[in-house]
C-alpha positions, 0 to 999 in steps of 0.5 A: 112367025113368033116363037111360042111362049116358053113355060118351064115347070120344075117338078112332076108332082101334083102341082107341076103335072097338073099345070103342064096338062092344063096347058095342052091347048095353050099357045105355049111350049112346055118343058117339064123337068123332074129328077125322076122319070115318073109321077108319084102318088105320094098319099099311098106310099105308106101302102108300099112301105107296108107291103100292100101295094107295089111301087109300080102301082102308084107311079106312072112314067111322065113321058107316057102321061104327056105323050099325046101333048104335042106342046110338052116335053120332059127332061130328066134331070135335077135343077141345080140353079135358077137364074132369074136375072137371065131367066133360065134354069141350070141342070148341068149342061146348057141353061134352059130359058123360060118366059114363065117359070113354075116351081113345084119342086116339093118338100123333103123330111125335116128332122128339126136340126137333127139330120143325123136322125135320118139314118136311124129313122127314115122318112116317107117321101119317095119310092126309095124311102118306101122300099127301105121302110118295107125292108126294115119292118119285114126284116125286124120280124125275120130277125126276131124269129132268128134271135135266141135271146127273148129280150132281143127278140122283143126289141125287134118287135118294138116299132116307133112311128114319130109324128101323129099326122095323117102319114104317121097315123096311116103308117102305124095302123098299117104296121099294126094290121100287118103284125096282127093279121097279115103275118099271122101263122107265117112264123114258127118261133114268134107271134107277130101279134106280140109286136108293140107299135108306138105312135109319138105325137107332140100335140095332145092328140093325133091328127092336129088339123082335124076336129076334136071329135075326129081326133078322138075317133082316130085315137080309139081306132088306133087303140083297137088295133093295138097301137100305143099312143105317146101324146104330148111327147117331144123326141129329143134323141134317137139311137139304134135301140130306141127313142128318148122323149120329153114331156115337160121335165120328164124324160122317157126312153122308148125301146125300139129297133125300128123307128120311122119318121113322119113328123115334119117337112121342109121346103126344097132348097131351090126355094132358098135360091129364089128367096135370095134373088127376090127378097121373098120371105120364107116361113119356118119350114123354108116355104116361100110366101107367095102373093094372091096369084101364087107369084113371088115378090116383084117377079110376076113370071115366077109362080111357086106352088105346092109344098114349096109355097106358103099361101095365106090369102083369104085363109085363116092359116097357110094352106097345107101341103096336101095333094088337092092344094097342089092340084088346084094351084097347078090348074090355076097357074095354067089358067093364069098363064093363058089369061096373061097371054090373052091380055085378060086380068088374072084373078087371085087363087081361091082354094076350094076345100073339099074336105080332109080324110085319113085312114087308120086301117081296114074299114077304119077312117075319119073324114070331114067334108064341109059340115059333115064329119064321119068315120068308120067304113063309110069314111074308109070307102070315101077315102078309097074312092077319092084316092082312086080318082086322083091316081094317074092312069086307068091301068094304075086305078084298075090294079090298085082297085083289084089289089085293095079288094084282095087285101080286104077279103084275105088280109094279105099284103102281096108285096111283102118283099125285102130288097137290099143286101141280106147280110146287113139285116143280120149284122146284130144277131149272134148267128152266122148270116149264112144260116139266116139266109138259108132259112 
């Protein structure tokens, strides 16, 4: 009996997982490789970062998701090399051969050549990032409470979010709600509502990919929450005490002890390996420019999807790195593999844009669905429904729904946990860490 067609998928995110699941009835052997043992619902990471949800609410074990799929196996590991000539991927031990390769390895934060900023301004791409940000944000309030100096106290209550896309807008809005509502009456020496949240965006308006009408609506909602907008400003330096921005010839220092990064992404380094072996061009962010069928030049057996792919066929601009794009590409790749094995022609990939949404806070959101543009509570409810729909697993959907209901009626964020070493959080204070820990 002939061996089954071997499909190796790198990445258990939206694209890779949907490709694997869509191959469940195909005559193939699927190997899904990821360096984490879980699928992460990245659009809700900002809620973990601000204490609204726990990490387990937005993650599901890959083995549990695929346990009923007999033709799929999961390998925990990080691919170090892709050898297209040998048709194999290397994890450190024996190479894993493939007949078809699907690369859905995702992206990471881009600091535009200033990688030294990463330690001072963490991004939001993983659960570790989310819990790190949560710890920094909550610790800032704790350190303000303990500070004897009024100027130092205010410096701990200054927050800067760099990047006015959906992630930055959602993060800034959530921190503002945390300060003005959730933490109200939690402290004795400070008023958390005195916190200053600044959102920096290089373009003239936030949410550049949305229409001018929705951008203005989002900006009004942010202003109502008390978020200060610094628009048309480019970050030129980040220090432990603030951010330096440039507008034309004007340079301004914005003080802040907590700086968070949501300004850009770059492709996974595996993309560079594929580009070098195939001669495939890459865009400014390192994404591979793929063909109409999501394959790379001269390699019909190599599909690249999701955040790693620059797809621009029949579209005005390359498709954005959004979950719906990756999901549709993953399902398309599975159909393409089945069609090839059946000897049928593979049609080009066509993205069905079902709209864009961004939430700014409680009962505040903007949405564009086809010709319809709307905001407020209706957009917020639509945003809630769509995100629940895309969450993997009934248990996660139920837990998140219950938590959101509690958050809405009580304004409480139950997952306000500071993890890590306590002493490090009080390193800059003029009082013993032991005293701080006793409070």
